[in-house]
NUPA-776894 format. One record per residue (C-alpha): z, y, x. Coordinates in steps of 0.1 Angstrom, whole numbers, padded with zeros to 4 digits, always signed. Example, Ala and Ser with C-alpha at 12.3 -4.5 7.8 and 13.67 -1.06 7.14 Angstrom:
REM NUPA-776894
+0078-0045+0123
+0071-0011+0137
This chain:
REM NUPA-776894
-0263+0330-0790
-0281+0327-0757
-0300+0294-0753
-0308+0283-0717
-0325+0251-0710
-0337+0238-0676
-0374+0241-0672
-0396+0238-0640
-0415+0271-0646
-0433+0285-0675
-0464+0285-0654
-0464+0247-0652
-0461+0246-0689
-0490+0269-0694
-0515+0251-0670
-0548+0243-0687
-0546+0272-0711
-0578+0284-0727
-0595+0314-0714
-0592+0348-0731
-0606+0348-0767
-0613+0384-0768
-0649+0381-0778
-0680+0401-0768
-0671+0428-0792
-0639+0433-0774
-0617+0419-0801
-0581+0405-0798
-0582+0380-0826
-0547+0375-0841
-0540+0349-0868
-0511+0346-0893
-0501+0327-0925
-0478+0344-0951
-0469+0338-0987
-0490+0362-1006
-0485+0340-1036
-0457+0315-1046
-0419+0317-1046
-0417+0338-1015
-0446+0362-1022
-0424+0392-1018
-0427+0387-0980
-0465+0392-0982
-0457+0429-0978
-0448+0422-0943
-0485+0413-0935
-0497+0444-0953
-0477+0466-0931
-0488+0448-0900
-0524+0451-0910
-0520+0488-0913
-0500+0491-0880
-0529+0473-0861
-0553+0495-0879
-0533+0525-0865
-0535+0509-0829
-0572+0505-0833
-0577+0541-0844
-0559+0552-0812
-0583+0532-0790
-0569+0497-0792
-0553+0478-0764
-0571+0483-0730
-0603+0491-0748
-0600+0460-0771
-0596+0463-0808
-0572+0440-0828
-0588+0417-0853
-0559+0406-0876
-0565+0378-0900
-0536+0370-0923
-0541+0342-0948
-0521+0330-0978
-0501+0298-0974
-0480+0303-1006
-0450+0291-0986
-0464+0256-0988
-0464+0235-0956
-0497+0217-0964
-0514+0249-0971
-0500+0263-0938
-0516+0235-0920
-0550+0241-0937
-0550+0278-0930
-0537+0275-0895
-0564+0250-0886
-0589+0274-0901
-0577+0303-0880
-0576+0283-0848
-0607+0262-0852
-0630+0285-0872
-0618+0319-0867
-0609+0312-0830
-0578+0334-0829
-0562+0340-0796
-0527+0335-0810
-0506+0330-0842
-0482+0359-0850
-0453+0365-0873
-0459+0335-0897
-0431+0331-0922
-0408+0302-0929
-0390+0272-0912
-0407+0243-0931
-0441+0261-0929
-0440+0268-0892
-0426+0234-0885
-0458+0219-0901
-0480+0235-0873
-0454+0235-0845
-0468+0205-0826
-0504+0213-0834
-0503+0248-0819
-0485+0236-0789
-0509+0207-0783
-0538+0232-0786
-0519+0256-0763
-0521+0284-0789
-0493+0309-0787
-0470+0307-0818
-0454+0341-0814
-0424+0357-0832
-0420+0331-0858
-0403+0347-0888
-0376+0321-0891
-0342+0320-0874
-0342+0282-0868
-0328+0274-0833
-0358+0249-0827
-0382+0278-0821
-0364+0287-0788
-0372+0255-0769
-0394+0265-0739
-0389+0231-0723
-0405+0211-0751
-0425+0237-0769
-0435+0264-0744
-0460+0280-0767
-0436+0289-0795
-0412+0318-0796
-0389+0331-0824
-0390+0365-0838
-0356+0366-0855
-0320+0363-0845
-0310+0327-0848
-0297+0316-0882
-0268+0299-0864
-0260+0331-0847
-0260+0350-0880
-0237+0323-0896
-0212+0327-0867
-0211+0365-0873
-0203+0360-0911
-0176+0335-0903
-0160+0360-0879
-0159+0386-0906
-0143+0362-0931
-0116+0352-0905
-0109+0389-0899
-0112+0403-0934
-0098+0374-0955
-0081+0348-0934
-0068+0329-0964
-0102+0327-0979
-0114+0299-1002
-0150+0295-0993
-0179+0281-1014
-0213+0275-0998
-0247+0272-1016
-0275+0263-0992
-0312+0256-0994
-0316+0219-0986
-0337+0221-0954
-0334+0232-0918
-0332+0269-0930
-0301+0261-0949
-0285+0236-0925
-0289+0260-0895
-0270+0288-0913
-0242+0264-0925
-0238+0248-0890
-0234+0283-0875
-0209+0294-0901
-0188+0263-0897
-0189+0267-0859
-0177+0303-0864
-0148+0292-0885
-0139+0266-0860
-0110+0243-0868
-0103+0262-0900
-0136+0252-0915
-0122+0220-0931
-0093+0238-0949
-0111+0270-0958
-0143+0256-0973
-0134+0243-1007
-0168+0234-1022
-0205+0230-1010
-0237+0227-1029
-0274+0226-1021
-0307+0231-1039
-0343+0221-1034
-0370+0247-1031
-0389+0230-1059
-0359+0234-1084
-0364+0257-1114
-0329+0270-1113
-0296+0269-1095
-0272+0276-1125
-0255+0242-1123
-0246+0246-1087
-0232+0281-1093
-0210+0268-1121
-0196+0240-1099
-0189+0264-1070
-0171+0289-1093
-0150+0260-1107
-0137+0252-1072
-0116+0284-1073
-0135+0299-1043
-0131+0336-1037
-0157+0339-1009
-0193+0328-1015
-0220+0322-0987
-0254+0319-1003
-0280+0306-0979
-0309+0313-1003
-0344+0326-1000
-0370+0343-1022
-0365+0340-1060
-0333+0320-1055
-0317+0351-1040
-0323+0369-1074
-0312+0338-1094
-0279+0336-1074
-0269+0372-1077
-0278+0373-1114
-0262+0339-1120
-0229+0349-1104
-0227+0380-1125
-0236+0360-1157
-0207+0336-1152
-0184+0365-1145
-0177+0353-1110
-0165+0380-1087
-0160+0366-1051
-0141+0390-1028
-0167+0385-1001
-0203+0376-1011
-0228+0370-0983
-0266+0364-0981
-0287+0360-0950
-0307+0389-0936
-0339+0370-0947
-0327+0372-0983
-0317+0409-0983
-0349+0426-0992
-0346+0450-1022
-0376+0431-1037
-0352+0402-1043
-0322+0422-1054
-0341+0442-1081
-0349+0413-1104
-0311+0404-1104
-0302+0440-1113
-0290+0462-1084
-0257+0467-1101
-0250+0430-1097
-0257+0432-1059
-0231+0459-1052
-0207+0447-1025
-0231+0421-1012
-0228+0415-0974
-0257+0408-0950
-0266+0418-0915
-0293+0434-0895
-0304+0444-0860
-0327+0472-0873
-0321+0506-0887
-0321+0508-0925
-0348+0534-0930
-0333+0545-0963
-0298+0552-0948
-0293+0590-0945
-0277+0584-0910
-0312+0578-0896
-0328+0608-0913
-0333+0626-0880
-0337+0595-0859
-0370+0597-0838
-0378+0560-0845
-0373+0564-0882
-0393+0595-0883
-0421+0577-0865
-0421+0550-0890
-0422+0573-0920
-0450+0592-0904
-0470+0559-0900
-0462+0550-0937
-0474+0584-0950
-0507+0581-0932
-0515+0544-0935
-0496+0532-0966
-0491+0564-0987
-0485+0546-1020
-0460+0520-1007
-0425+0516-1021
-0404+0528-0992
-0373+0512-1007
-0388+0478-0999
-0375+0468-0964
-0403+0444-0958
-0426+0473-0949
-0402+0483-0921
-0399+0446-0910
-0437+0443-0908
-0438+0476-0887
-0410+0463-0865
-0426+0430-0856
-0460+0445-0851
-0446+0471-0827
-0431+0442-0806
-0465+0423-0807
-0483+0454-0794
-0457+0457-0766
-0466+0423-0754
-0504+0430-0757
-0500+0462-0736
-0480+0442-0709
-0510+0419-0707
-0529+0448-0689
-0563+0435-0700
-0558+0399-0694
-0558+0384-0728
-0557+0348-0718
-0533+0326-0738
-0515+0318-0706
-0509+0354-0699
-0499+0362-0735
-0472+0337-0733
-0461+0348-0698
-0457+0384-0709
-0439+0374-0741
-0414+0355-0720
-0410+0383-0695
-0397+0412-0717
-0370+0434-0702
-0349+0457-0722
-0378+0466-0744
-0370+0494-0769
-0385+0493-0804
-0385+0523-0828
-0364+0506-0855
-0340+0486-0834
-0303+0497-0837
-0291+0520-0810
-0278+0499-0781
-0301+0470-0788
-0332+0461-0768
-0354+0430-0766
-0353+0408-0735
-0368+0373-0729
-0371+0349-0700
-0389+0316-0691
-0357+0298-0700
-0345+0321-0728
-0369+0326-0757
-0345+0344-0780
-0357+0381-0782
-0330+0392-0807
-0293+0381-0802
-0272+0409-0817
-0264+0419-0853
-0244+0444-0873
-0229+0437-0907
-0241+0458-0937
-0230+0461-0974
-0251+0469-1004
-0239+0500-1023
-0262+0498-1053
-0290+0518-1037
-0293+0507-1001
-0276+0487-0974
-0250+0505-0954
-0239+0493-0919
-0203+0488-0910
-0183+0477-0880
-0195+0471-0844
-0225+0453-0831
-0217+0416-0829
-0230+0385-0814
-0219+0349-0817
-0201+0346-0784
C-alpha cells in the first residue's frame, strides 16, 4: 500500500535540526529499545544480531571513518519503560538517532517526544500505518510492511483459495491488532460481513486466550486469522491443537512467525500455518547458493558462531541493520540529524542481501514506506516455504 500525503518539502520539516552528534571520538551514536525481558523477549535476538553487524562494520573501518556506537536497552515491551529508556538515550547518551525499536504501543509512547526533539525514529519495527506520516511526523519512518497491507494480502488468498470460507478472527486489542483486521476486512471487501462469522480480542496483560479460542471454534469457522504476538502466538497454536480445531486456513502475521514462538507450541502443531515475508528464508534450501544468504551465513559464522540459525530473528536483525548502514553510507560524512532523515527519505531501488528477488527499497519525501511487497509462505514443520507470486495490496 503506497501512502502519499501532500507536504511542502521534507527540508522545511527538518529546519532547526541539531548538528551532527558524531563526537570527538568519531562515533555515530545509535539508540534502540527492545524487549530483552517480558512477554516479547524473543525479539531481543534482533538487537544482538544488530550489535554484531555494527561490530562488523566497525571492524571494516566504520562509515566514513566514524565508528558506530550502538546502545540497545531493555524496555520489556512496556511503554512506560520505553519512555524512560528513550529519554536516557536521547538526553544522557546523546544518541544521533533511534533505530529499529520494537512495538506499536512502545513506539507510540515516544513518537511525539522524538519528533519534538527532532531525533530520527528510523525503521520502527511495527507495521502500524501511523509511522508513515511525513506531514505530521517527519522524523519517524517505519521499517516493516504496513500491517494493513499484510492483512489485505491474507484476505486475497482466502478469497482465491476458499471463497466460501467461514472466518474467525482473534486480535490483540490495540493498534497492532486493529490495523491488521482493518486491512483484512478491506481485502475481503463487501464479502467481509458474510464471511466473518466470529471475532474475539485479548489484552496483552491477559494470562491466557483459551476462552476466546473456544468461542471462535464454536462459531463453526474453518479459517482462523490470529493477529497475535509473542507468547500469545504459542498459546494460540497450542490451544487450537488442544481443542482439536483444524481450520482449513490458519494465518499469523509476519511479526508472529519466528521459530522461537512456534517451538513452545510444538512445531507439529504449527504445520500448515500461513504467514508472509519480503525476505529470504535463510533455512530454505532454495537459497543455499544465493549470494545474499551466503553473505549472511558467513557473517553469522564469524560474529555469532553459537547462534541458533533456525531462529529467524537473527536474519531480521541483520536485514534491518544492513538497511541502516545503507542510509549512513548515503550521508557521505554529514551525520546531522537533518541529513540522516533526508537520506532515509531518498532511497532509490536499494538492494539488500536478504530481500526476495525482485524487491528493493525505495522511499520519498511523501512516501515513508520502505517495504510494500510480500510473498505468502507456509510452515512445513521445519521451516517456512514460500508459495505463490509476489503480492501487494493494490
